[in-house]
PyMOL Python script that loads the backbone (N, CA, C, O; Angstrom):
from pymol import cmd

cmd.read_pdbstr("""\
ATOM      1  N   MET A   1      32.801   8.663   0.180  1.00  0.00           N
ATOM      2  CA  MET A   1      32.468  10.170   0.047  1.00  0.00           C
ATOM      3  C   MET A   1      31.960  10.353  -1.389  1.00  0.00           C
ATOM      4  O   MET A   1      32.710  10.238  -2.359  1.00  0.00           O
ATOM      5  N   LEU A   2      30.419  10.695  -1.500  1.00  0.00           N
ATOM      6  CA  LEU A   2      30.003  10.862  -2.545  1.00  0.00           C
ATOM      7  C   LEU A   2      30.446  12.232  -3.264  1.00  0.00           C
ATOM      8  O   LEU A   2      30.231  13.175  -2.502  1.00  0.00           O
ATOM      9  N   ASP A   3      30.943  12.599  -4.375  1.00  0.00           N
ATOM     10  CA  ASP A   3      31.327  13.728  -4.663  1.00  0.00           C
ATOM     11  C   ASP A   3      30.324  14.134  -5.895  1.00  0.00           C
ATOM     12  O   ASP A   3      29.510  13.247  -6.149  1.00  0.00           O
ATOM     13  N   THR A   4      30.243  15.166  -6.606  1.00  0.00           N
ATOM     14  CA  THR A   4      29.078  15.809  -7.636  1.00  0.00           C
ATOM     15  C   THR A   4      29.252  14.615  -8.693  1.00  0.00           C
ATOM     16  O   THR A   4      28.172  14.087  -8.958  1.00  0.00           O
ATOM     17  N   PRO A   5      30.390  14.050  -9.379  1.00  0.00           N
ATOM     18  CA  PRO A   5      30.606  13.225 -10.443  1.00  0.00           C
ATOM     19  C   PRO A   5      29.681  12.196  -9.928  1.00  0.00           C
ATOM     20  O   PRO A   5      28.451  12.148  -9.924  1.00  0.00           O
ATOM     21  N   SER A   6      30.502  11.461  -9.536  1.00  0.00           N
ATOM     22  CA  SER A   6      30.018  10.052  -8.825  1.00  0.00           C
ATOM     23  C   SER A   6      28.553  10.373  -8.747  1.00  0.00           C
ATOM     24  O   SER A   6      28.012   9.591  -9.529  1.00  0.00           O
ATOM     25  N   HIS A   7      27.820  10.992  -8.295  1.00  0.00           N
ATOM     26  CA  HIS A   7      26.420  11.087  -7.943  1.00  0.00           C
ATOM     27  C   HIS A   7      25.636  11.606  -8.800  1.00  0.00           C
ATOM     28  O   HIS A   7      24.481  11.871  -8.467  1.00  0.00           O
ATOM     29  N   ALA A   8      26.035  11.829  -9.917  1.00  0.00           N
ATOM     30  CA  ALA A   8      25.615  11.725 -11.506  1.00  0.00           C
ATOM     31  C   ALA A   8      25.503  10.615 -12.005  1.00  0.00           C
ATOM     32  O   ALA A   8      24.581  10.295 -12.755  1.00  0.00           O
ATOM     33  N   VAL A   9      26.367   9.935 -11.676  1.00  0.00           N
ATOM     34  CA  VAL A   9      26.919   8.893 -12.327  1.00  0.00           C
ATOM     35  C   VAL A   9      25.960   7.743 -11.464  1.00  0.00           C
ATOM     36  O   VAL A   9      25.162   7.045 -12.090  1.00  0.00           O
ATOM     37  N   LEU A  10      26.106   7.615 -10.032  1.00  0.00           N
ATOM     38  CA  LEU A  10      24.992   7.020  -9.561  1.00  0.00           C
ATOM     39  C   LEU A  10      23.285   6.861  -9.372  1.00  0.00           C
ATOM     40  O   LEU A  10      22.547   6.009  -8.877  1.00  0.00           O
ATOM     41  N   LYS A  11      23.088   8.261 -10.097  1.00  0.00           N
ATOM     42  CA  LYS A  11      21.704   8.978 -10.134  1.00  0.00           C
ATOM     43  C   LYS A  11      21.432   7.908 -11.696  1.00  0.00           C
ATOM     44  O   LYS A  11      20.672   6.950 -11.557  1.00  0.00           O
ATOM     45  N   SER A  12      21.920   8.086 -12.754  1.00  0.00           N
ATOM     46  CA  SER A  12      22.066   7.726 -13.921  1.00  0.00           C
ATOM     47  C   SER A  12      21.907   6.143 -14.071  1.00  0.00           C
ATOM     48  O   SER A  12      21.368   5.609 -15.041  1.00  0.00           O
ATOM     49  N   GLN A  13      22.573   5.315 -12.731  1.00  0.00           N
ATOM     50  CA  GLN A  13      22.945   3.822 -12.631  1.00  0.00           C
ATOM     51  C   GLN A  13      21.463   3.436 -11.992  1.00  0.00           C
ATOM     52  O   GLN A  13      20.942   2.328 -12.117  1.00  0.00           O
ATOM     53  N   ILE A  14      20.924   4.478 -11.335  1.00  0.00           N
ATOM     54  CA  ILE A  14      20.003   4.290 -10.371  1.00  0.00           C
ATOM     55  C   ILE A  14      18.707   4.476 -11.553  1.00  0.00           C
ATOM     56  O   ILE A  14      18.093   3.417 -11.677  1.00  0.00           O
ATOM     57  N   GLN A  15      18.307   5.321 -12.218  1.00  0.00           N
ATOM     58  CA  GLN A  15      17.594   5.087 -13.385  1.00  0.00           C
ATOM     59  C   GLN A  15      17.028   4.289 -14.092  1.00  0.00           C
ATOM     60  O   GLN A  15      15.874   4.069 -14.460  1.00  0.00           O
ATOM     61  N   ILE A  16      18.609   3.626 -14.325  1.00  0.00           N
ATOM     62  CA  ILE A  16      18.214   2.436 -15.394  1.00  0.00           C
ATOM     63  C   ILE A  16      17.751   1.536 -15.266  1.00  0.00           C
ATOM     64  O   ILE A  16      17.220   0.791 -16.090  1.00  0.00           O
ATOM     65  N   GLN A  17      17.995   1.379 -13.211  1.00  0.00           N
ATOM     66  CA  GLN A  17      18.085  -0.202 -12.836  1.00  0.00           C
ATOM     67  C   GLN A  17      16.640   0.075 -12.992  1.00  0.00           C
ATOM     68  O   GLN A  17      16.131  -0.847 -13.630  1.00  0.00           O
ATOM     69  N   ILE A  18      15.620   1.151 -12.600  1.00  0.00           N
ATOM     70  CA  ILE A  18      14.651   1.274 -12.292  1.00  0.00           C
ATOM     71  C   ILE A  18      13.769   1.491 -13.625  1.00  0.00           C
ATOM     72  O   ILE A  18      12.628   1.083 -13.405  1.00  0.00           O
ATOM     73  N   GLY A  19      13.884   1.895 -14.675  1.00  0.00           N
ATOM     74  CA  GLY A  19      13.979   1.273 -15.983  1.00  0.00           C
ATOM     75  C   GLY A  19      13.761   0.114 -16.361  1.00  0.00           C
ATOM     76  O   GLY A  19      12.786  -0.220 -17.034  1.00  0.00           O
ATOM     77  N   GLN A  20      14.615  -0.595 -15.983  1.00  0.00           N
ATOM     78  CA  GLN A  20      14.926  -2.140 -16.648  1.00  0.00           C
ATOM     79  C   GLN A  20      13.779  -3.461 -15.445  1.00  0.00           C
ATOM     80  O   GLN A  20      13.466  -4.600 -15.791  1.00  0.00           O
ATOM     81  N   ASP A  21      13.422  -2.815 -14.151  1.00  0.00           N
ATOM     82  CA  ASP A  21      12.916  -3.485 -13.234  1.00  0.00           C
ATOM     83  C   ASP A  21      11.175  -2.907 -13.247  1.00  0.00           C
ATOM     84  O   ASP A  21      10.350  -3.135 -12.363  1.00  0.00           O
ATOM     85  N   MET A  22      10.947  -2.095 -14.555  1.00  0.00           N
ATOM     86  CA  MET A  22       9.828  -1.447 -14.069  1.00  0.00           C
ATOM     87  C   MET A  22       8.882  -2.354 -14.504  1.00  0.00           C
ATOM     88  O   MET A  22       7.750  -1.891 -14.364  1.00  0.00           O
ATOM     89  N   HIS A  23       8.904  -3.721 -15.085  1.00  0.00           N
ATOM     90  CA  HIS A  23       7.909  -5.057 -15.195  1.00  0.00           C
ATOM     91  C   HIS A  23       7.715  -5.553 -14.072  1.00  0.00           C
ATOM     92  O   HIS A  23       6.624  -6.119 -14.001  1.00  0.00           O
ATOM     93  N   ILE A  24       8.295  -5.580 -13.190  1.00  0.00           N
ATOM     94  CA  ILE A  24       8.707  -6.112 -11.713  1.00  0.00           C
ATOM     95  C   ILE A  24       7.402  -5.131 -10.778  1.00  0.00           C
ATOM     96  O   ILE A  24       6.352  -5.551 -10.292  1.00  0.00           O
ATOM     97  N   LEU A  25       7.738  -4.292 -10.780  1.00  0.00           N
ATOM     98  CA  LEU A  25       6.553  -3.297 -10.033  1.00  0.00           C
ATOM     99  C   LEU A  25       5.397  -3.130 -10.652  1.00  0.00           C
ATOM    100  O   LEU A  25       4.427  -3.113  -9.895  1.00  0.00           O
ATOM    101  N   GLU A  26       5.144  -2.978 -11.974  1.00  0.00           N
ATOM    102  CA  GLU A  26       3.932  -3.733 -12.922  1.00  0.00           C
ATOM    103  C   GLU A  26       3.096  -4.870 -12.360  1.00  0.00           C
ATOM    104  O   GLU A  26       1.921  -4.834 -11.997  1.00  0.00           O
ATOM    105  N   GLY A  27       3.994  -5.940 -12.364  1.00  0.00           N
ATOM    106  CA  GLY A  27       3.379  -7.057 -11.747  1.00  0.00           C
ATOM    107  C   GLY A  27       2.931  -7.195 -10.526  1.00  0.00           C
ATOM    108  O   GLY A  27       1.909  -7.824 -10.253  1.00  0.00           O
ATOM    109  N   LEU A  28       3.707  -6.582  -9.645  1.00  0.00           N
ATOM    110  CA  LEU A  28       3.273  -6.664  -8.367  1.00  0.00           C
ATOM    111  C   LEU A  28       1.916  -5.600  -8.193  1.00  0.00           C
ATOM    112  O   LEU A  28       0.892  -5.903  -7.580  1.00  0.00           O
ATOM    113  N   ARG A  29       2.139  -4.432  -8.805  1.00  0.00           N
ATOM    114  CA  ARG A  29       1.294  -3.995  -8.874  1.00  0.00           C
ATOM    115  C   ARG A  29      -0.303  -4.542  -8.812  1.00  0.00           C
ATOM    116  O   ARG A  29      -1.278  -4.264  -8.114  1.00  0.00           O
ATOM    117  N   ASP A  30      -0.039  -5.444  -9.892  1.00  0.00           N
ATOM    118  CA  ASP A  30      -1.312  -6.151 -11.156  1.00  0.00           C
ATOM    119  C   ASP A  30      -1.679  -7.194  -9.630  1.00  0.00           C
ATOM    120  O   ASP A  30      -2.817  -7.391  -9.203  1.00  0.00           O
ATOM    121  N   GLU A  31      -0.828  -7.559  -9.224  1.00  0.00           N
ATOM    122  CA  GLU A  31      -1.206  -8.913  -8.323  1.00  0.00           C
ATOM    123  C   GLU A  31      -2.049  -7.740  -6.949  1.00  0.00           C
ATOM    124  O   GLU A  31      -3.140  -8.159  -6.565  1.00  0.00           O
ATOM    125  N   VAL A  32      -1.721  -6.856  -6.518  1.00  0.00           N
ATOM    126  CA  VAL A  32      -2.307  -6.096  -5.308  1.00  0.00           C
ATOM    127  C   VAL A  32      -4.110  -5.125  -5.813  1.00  0.00           C
ATOM    128  O   VAL A  32      -5.087  -4.617  -5.263  1.00  0.00           O
ATOM    129  N   ARG A  33      -3.608  -5.366  -7.049  1.00  0.00           N
ATOM    130  CA  ARG A  33      -5.268  -4.682  -7.174  1.00  0.00           C
ATOM    131  C   ARG A  33      -6.157  -5.593  -7.563  1.00  0.00           C
ATOM    132  O   ARG A  33      -7.224  -5.160  -7.999  1.00  0.00           O
ATOM    133  N   GLN A  34      -5.937  -7.137  -7.503  1.00  0.00           N
ATOM    134  CA  GLN A  34      -6.615  -8.090  -7.452  1.00  0.00           C
ATOM    135  C   GLN A  34      -7.056  -8.361  -5.969  1.00  0.00           C
ATOM    136  O   GLN A  34      -8.150  -8.859  -5.699  1.00  0.00           O
ATOM    137  N   LEU A  35      -6.163  -8.013  -5.066  1.00  0.00           N
ATOM    138  CA  LEU A  35      -6.661  -8.368  -3.952  1.00  0.00           C
ATOM    139  C   LEU A  35      -7.701  -7.246  -3.045  1.00  0.00           C
ATOM    140  O   LEU A  35      -7.933  -7.243  -1.836  1.00  0.00           O
ATOM    141  N   GLY A  36      -8.157  -6.420  -4.007  1.00  0.00           N
ATOM    142  CA  GLY A  36      -8.760  -5.216  -3.568  1.00  0.00           C
ATOM    143  C   GLY A  36     -10.020  -5.655  -2.913  1.00  0.00           C
ATOM    144  O   GLY A  36     -10.160  -5.372  -1.723  1.00  0.00           O
ATOM    145  N   SER A  37     -10.796  -6.197  -3.427  1.00  0.00           N
ATOM    146  CA  SER A  37     -12.166  -6.607  -3.028  1.00  0.00           C
ATOM    147  C   SER A  37     -11.945  -7.571  -1.421  1.00  0.00           C
ATOM    148  O   SER A  37     -12.335  -7.193  -0.316  1.00  0.00           O
ATOM    149  N   THR A  38     -11.390  -8.559  -1.659  1.00  0.00           N
ATOM    150  CA  THR A  38     -10.936  -9.553  -0.497  1.00  0.00           C
ATOM    151  C   THR A  38     -10.279  -8.504   0.973  1.00  0.00           C
ATOM    152  O   THR A  38     -10.292  -8.838   2.157  1.00  0.00           O
ATOM    153  N   VAL A  39      -9.788  -7.291   0.415  1.00  0.00           N
ATOM    154  CA  VAL A  39      -9.395  -6.565   1.517  1.00  0.00           C
ATOM    155  C   VAL A  39     -10.421  -6.130   2.865  1.00  0.00           C
ATOM    156  O   VAL A  39     -11.520  -5.598   2.709  1.00  0.00           O
ATOM    157  N   ARG A  40      -9.969  -6.389   3.877  1.00  0.00           N
ATOM    158  CA  ARG A  40     -10.987  -5.853   5.245  1.00  0.00           C
ATOM    159  C   ARG A  40      -9.842  -5.390   5.873  1.00  0.00           C
ATOM    160  O   ARG A  40      -8.752  -5.918   6.093  1.00  0.00           O
ATOM    161  N   ARG A  41     -10.425  -4.014   6.179  1.00  0.00           N
ATOM    162  CA  ARG A  41     -10.034  -2.708   7.056  1.00  0.00           C
ATOM    163  C   ARG A  41     -10.304  -3.068   8.476  1.00  0.00           C
ATOM    164  O   ARG A  41     -11.365  -3.256   9.071  1.00  0.00           O
ATOM    165  N   ILE A  42      -8.558  -3.134   9.015  1.00  0.00           N
ATOM    166  CA  ILE A  42      -7.697  -3.112  10.393  1.00  0.00           C
ATOM    167  C   ILE A  42      -8.860  -2.301  11.319  1.00  0.00           C
ATOM    168  O   ILE A  42      -8.680  -1.119  11.024  1.00  0.00           O
ATOM    169  N   LEU A  43      -9.904  -2.367  12.243  1.00  0.00           N
ATOM    170  CA  LEU A  43     -10.419  -1.206  12.858  1.00  0.00           C
ATOM    171  C   LEU A  43      -9.449  -1.494  14.322  1.00  0.00           C
ATOM    172  O   LEU A  43      -8.935  -2.557  14.672  1.00  0.00           O
ATOM    173  N   PRO A  44      -9.416  -0.344  14.915  1.00  0.00           N
ATOM    174  CA  PRO A  44      -8.571  -0.107  16.525  1.00  0.00           C
ATOM    175  C   PRO A  44      -9.674  -0.791  17.472  1.00  0.00           C
ATOM    176  O   PRO A  44     -10.887  -0.648  17.324  1.00  0.00           O
ATOM    177  N   ARG A  45      -9.174  -1.405  18.271  1.00  0.00           N
ATOM    178  CA  ARG A  45      -9.792  -2.426  19.124  1.00  0.00           C
ATOM    179  C   ARG A  45      -9.269  -1.792  21.058  1.00  0.00           C
ATOM    180  O   ARG A  45      -8.364  -1.181  21.626  1.00  0.00           O
ATOM    181  N   THR A  46     -10.364  -2.366  21.312  1.00  0.00           N
ATOM    182  CA  THR A  46      -9.365  -1.782  23.176  1.00  0.00           C
ATOM    183  C   THR A  46      -9.328  -3.293  23.642  1.00  0.00           C
ATOM    184  O   THR A  46     -10.309  -4.030  23.535  1.00  0.00           O
ATOM    185  N   SER A  47      -8.217  -3.659  24.124  1.00  0.00           N
ATOM    186  CA  SER A  47      -8.080  -4.809  25.057  1.00  0.00           C
ATOM    187  C   SER A  47      -7.677  -4.884  26.520  1.00  0.00           C
ATOM    188  O   SER A  47      -7.676  -3.788  27.080  1.00  0.00           O
ATOM    189  N   THR A  48      -7.436  -5.617  27.043  1.00  0.00           N
ATOM    190  CA  THR A  48      -6.943  -5.854  27.734  1.00  0.00           C
ATOM    191  C   THR A  48      -5.833  -7.002  28.116  1.00  0.00           C
ATOM    192  O   THR A  48      -5.905  -8.170  27.735  1.00  0.00           O
ATOM    193  N   SER A  49      -4.709  -6.412  29.005  1.00  0.00           N
ATOM    194  CA  SER A  49      -3.641  -7.604  28.663  1.00  0.00           C
ATOM    195  C   SER A  49      -2.710  -7.492  30.519  1.00  0.00           C
ATOM    196  O   SER A  49      -2.688  -6.604  31.371  1.00  0.00           O
ATOM    197  N   ILE A  50      -2.092  -8.854  30.440  1.00  0.00           N
ATOM    198  CA  ILE A  50      -1.660  -8.978  31.632  1.00  0.00           C
ATOM    199  C   ILE A  50      -0.092  -9.434  31.639  1.00  0.00           C
ATOM    200  O   ILE A  50      -0.174 -10.638  31.395  1.00  0.00           O
ATOM    201  N   SER A  51       1.014  -9.183  31.758  1.00  0.00           N
ATOM    202  CA  SER A  51       2.339  -8.978  31.831  1.00  0.00           C
ATOM    203  C   SER A  51       2.353  -9.864  33.489  1.00  0.00           C
ATOM    204  O   SER A  51       2.190  -9.395  34.616  1.00  0.00           O
ATOM    205  N   LEU A  52       2.607 -11.229  33.063  1.00  0.00           N
ATOM    206  CA  LEU A  52       3.513 -11.849  34.368  1.00  0.00           C
ATOM    207  C   LEU A  52       4.998 -11.726  34.383  1.00  0.00           C
ATOM    208  O   LEU A  52       5.591 -11.953  33.328  1.00  0.00           O
ATOM    209  N   VAL A  53       5.586 -11.437  35.310  1.00  0.00           N
ATOM    210  CA  VAL A  53       7.026 -10.845  35.477  1.00  0.00           C
ATOM    211  C   VAL A  53       7.299 -11.699  36.730  1.00  0.00           C
ATOM    212  O   VAL A  53       6.628 -11.748  37.761  1.00  0.00           O
ATOM    213  N   GLY A  54       8.685 -12.513  36.345  1.00  0.00           N
ATOM    214  CA  GLY A  54       9.174 -13.270  37.773  1.00  0.00           C
ATOM    215  C   GLY A  54      10.706 -12.660  38.328  1.00  0.00           C
ATOM    216  O   GLY A  54      11.661 -12.254  37.665  1.00  0.00           O
ATOM    217  N   THR A  55      10.555 -12.754  39.574  1.00  0.00           N
ATOM    218  CA  THR A  55      11.307 -11.980  39.984  1.00  0.00           C
ATOM    219  C   THR A  55      12.113 -12.300  41.164  1.00  0.00           C
ATOM    220  O   THR A  55      11.366 -12.118  42.125  1.00  0.00           O
ATOM    221  N   ASP A  56      13.390 -12.727  41.620  1.00  0.00           N
ATOM    222  CA  ASP A  56      13.915 -13.114  42.784  1.00  0.00           C
ATOM    223  C   ASP A  56      13.886 -11.735  44.063  1.00  0.00           C
ATOM    224  O   ASP A  56      13.755 -11.752  45.287  1.00  0.00           O
ATOM    225  N   GLY A  57      13.964 -11.292  43.660  1.00  0.00           N
ATOM    226  CA  GLY A  57      13.489  -9.835  44.594  1.00  0.00           C
ATOM    227  C   GLY A  57      15.009  -9.192  45.321  1.00  0.00           C
ATOM    228  O   GLY A  57      15.121  -8.371  46.231  1.00  0.00           O
ATOM    229  N   GLY A  58      16.314 -10.069  44.365  1.00  0.00           N
ATOM    230  CA  GLY A  58      17.380  -9.234  44.838  1.00  0.00           C
ATOM    231  C   GLY A  58      17.990  -9.654  46.304  1.00  0.00           C
ATOM    232  O   GLY A  58      19.120  -9.253  46.584  1.00  0.00           O
ATOM    233  N   ASN A  59      17.238 -10.479  47.269  1.00  0.00           N
ATOM    234  CA  ASN A  59      17.607 -10.619  48.347  1.00  0.00           C
ATOM    235  C   ASN A  59      18.004 -11.890  48.689  1.00  0.00           C
ATOM    236  O   ASN A  59      18.362 -12.085  49.850  1.00  0.00           O
ATOM    237  N   ASN A  60      18.006 -12.718  47.956  1.00  0.00           N
ATOM    238  CA  ASN A  60      18.053 -14.170  47.976  1.00  0.00           C
ATOM    239  C   ASN A  60      19.878 -14.379  48.673  1.00  0.00           C
ATOM    240  O   ASN A  60      20.777 -14.045  47.901  1.00  0.00           O
ATOM    241  N   ARG A  61      20.220 -14.838  49.874  1.00  0.00           N
ATOM    242  CA  ARG A  61      21.373 -14.969  49.833  1.00  0.00           C
ATOM    243  C   ARG A  61      21.496 -16.583  50.576  1.00  0.00           C
ATOM    244  O   ARG A  61      20.621 -17.106  51.266  1.00  0.00           O
ATOM    245  N   ILE A  62      23.091 -17.292  50.145  1.00  0.00           N
ATOM    246  CA  ILE A  62      22.787 -18.712  50.710  1.00  0.00           C
ATOM    247  C   ILE A  62      23.684 -18.346  52.193  1.00  0.00           C
ATOM    248  O   ILE A  62      24.640 -17.595  52.001  1.00  0.00           O
ATOM    249  N   GLN A  63      23.484 -18.766  53.520  1.00  0.00           N
ATOM    250  CA  GLN A  63      24.369 -19.004  53.989  1.00  0.00           C
ATOM    251  C   GLN A  63      24.833 -19.998  54.745  1.00  0.00           C
ATOM    252  O   GLN A  63      25.992 -19.969  55.160  1.00  0.00           O
TER     253      GLN A  63
END
""", "prot")
cmd.dss("prot")
cmd.show_as("cartoon", "prot")
cmd.util.cbc("prot")
cmd.orient("prot")
């Protein structure tokens, strides 16, 4: 259970970790920015689909 003191400690640890990992996020953002000109928008399309389902009918018995 998180109580008030442990919540404050956890919050400060998360902020420290975010600060330490900020360079990773910035690197990822730089990579994504470079992809901006090659991205194509996915447009909605209609399609027809068929589902093949097999069943035994539930009434096959060996006598």
